[in-house]
N, C-alpha and C positions, 0 to 999 in steps of 0.2 A: 504494500500499499504506499502510495506517495502522497505527501501533503505539501501544499504550497507554503513558502516562507515569505512573509511580507515585511515591509519596513514601517516606520511610524506614519507614513502617508497612506498605508494600506495598499501599497503597490507591490506586486510580486517581484521578488529579487532572487528567488531561487526555490529549491524544493528539498525535502528530506525524505529519504526512503526508510520506512518503518518495517518493511518486510511483512511478516504475518504475526508479529509480536502481539498486537492487540486485536487482531481480526480473525485469527485462526480458530475454527470450531465455533460452537454455540456460545452465547454469552451466559456465563454461570451466575445467574441472579441470586442463587442461594448463598454464594460466597459474599456477594455485596451485602445482603441482608444480615449475615452473621457479623460482618465487620462493623456495619453501622450500629447494630444493636449493642455490640461490645463497647464501642466508643461512647454511645449514649449512656450506657450503664456506668462506665468509669467516671462520668461527669456528675453522677448523682451525689448529692451531699450526704445522704444517709444519716441525717441528724434527727430523724423521727424517734420519739420515745414516749412510752406510757409508764405510769408508776404501778409497780406491783404492791402487794400488801406490806412489804418492808419499807417502802418509800413514801406512802401516803401519810398525811398527818393524822394523829389520833392515838388513843391509848391502846395498849394491848390487854388492858384489864377486861375481865369478863363483865359484860354490861349488866347481867342480872343472874339470878340463881339458875342452876342447871335444871331443876325440877320445881314443880309446884306453881308455876305462873301461868300455865296454859299456853305459853308461847314456845316457838321452836328453839332448840338448843343452839346457842351462839357463844363462841369463845372470844370474839374480839369485834370491835366496831369497824375494824379495817378489813373484814371479810369481803371477798369479791361479790358475795351474794347481796350485800347492802349497797345502797346509794352512797357515793363518795368513798366507796372501798377501793381496794386494789384491783388492777386489771390482770386477768390470767392470760399468759402467753401473748402479751401485747408486743408491738414492735419496739425494738431497741436499737440504739445507734450501731450502724454496721457499714462496712465498705461493700459496694456492689462491683468493684473492680475485678475483672478476671482476664485471663490471657487466652489468645487463640494461637495455634501453630503459625509460625512465620510464613509457611507456604500458603496458608489460608488468607492471611492478610495481603500477601503479594498477589495472590490470585484474584482477590476482591478488587484491588487497585487496577490490575490489568483489565479486568472485566468492565470496571467503571469507566476507564479511559476508552475502552472499546466501544462502549455505548455512546459516549460523546462524539467519538470520531464517526461512528455510523450515522449519527444525527446531524453531522456537519456543524457541531457546536464548539469546535476547537480552532483557535487561531494561533498560528505559530509566528512569532516575531523574531526578527534577526537579533535584536538586542533590547532588553528592557532597561533603559537608562533614561535619566532626566537631567537636563542641563542645570536646572534649578529646582529647589523644593517649593514649587507652587501648585497648590491643589487645582486651581482653575485650569492650568496648562495640562496637567495629568488627566483631569476629567475630560477634557476635550480630546485628548489622545485616545482614551478608552472608548469614547463615544464613536470616534472615527473608525475604531477597530470592530465596531458592532456590539460593544458591551452595553446591554440594557438589562436592567434588573440585577439579579445576584450574579456576581462575576468572581471567578477564581483566577488569581494571577500567580503563576509558578515560575521560579527561576532557580538556578543552581545556588546563587548567592544574591540576595536582594540588594539592589543599588540603594545607597543611603538616601539620596535625593528623591528617588522614585518611591521608596518606602515611606518617607516622611510626608509626601504629598498625597499618596494613594490611600494611606490608612485613615484619612479623614473623610473619605468618600463612602456614603452609606451603601451597603450592599456589596462592597468590595472586600474580598478576603485575600491576604498575601501569605503564601507558603513557599518554602524551599522544596526542591525536588526530593530531599531526604526525609522530609516530615509530612508531605502531603498524604492524605488518606482517601479511602474510597468514599467516605462520607463527605469530605470536602468537595470531591469531584461531582458526586450526585446532587449535592445541595445547590450547585451553581447552574444557571441556565446558559452560561458562556464561560469557557476555559480559555484563557490567554497564557500561552507558555512560550518561553524563549526557546530557540532552537537547541541551545545547549542543555536546557532542562529536559526537553523531550528526548534527546539522545541519551541523557543520563538515565532516564526512566526506562528507555528501551533496553539499555544495557543491564539494568538491575532486574527487570521483569522478564527478560528473554528466557 
């Protein structure tokens, strides 16, 4: 598969041959799903908590006599059977983070990029640089490249001026080719990658 390489004026200046790295065989959507779910789970705060009978306020003293009152037998006002008592098996603070095999993560990223290439939603730029850190200039550049809505920008190493100006634009996410994930790719309606970044991903995901 060959993809056109354009410059900052959206004019073709070359092409890059991707072979069958991202387009060979069917798209494995199950891998994308697993990777996205894992990343979403790892970002959960997990601070939920309920109080058990050891943590709720109240005395542990027996509220009334065991027998002779006609009432049910109760040993504490903090029993889970009473209002304002403890909660049985309630949620406690925990981490939802878990790991997937490296091959699954790489396969998910390969499939996600394949989806965007198939849909024609990938723009390859010869270089992602900015002469000055001005948001207005960078926003105009992205618009010229067809970036509307949520946009993912990928480079091997982000240019300082481009990074400072693009991070202020709503809907634009900046990632290096070493840290981009399947969720980043699928979450964007347009992927703009430098030629070097795409070649690096091709080498890693081959």
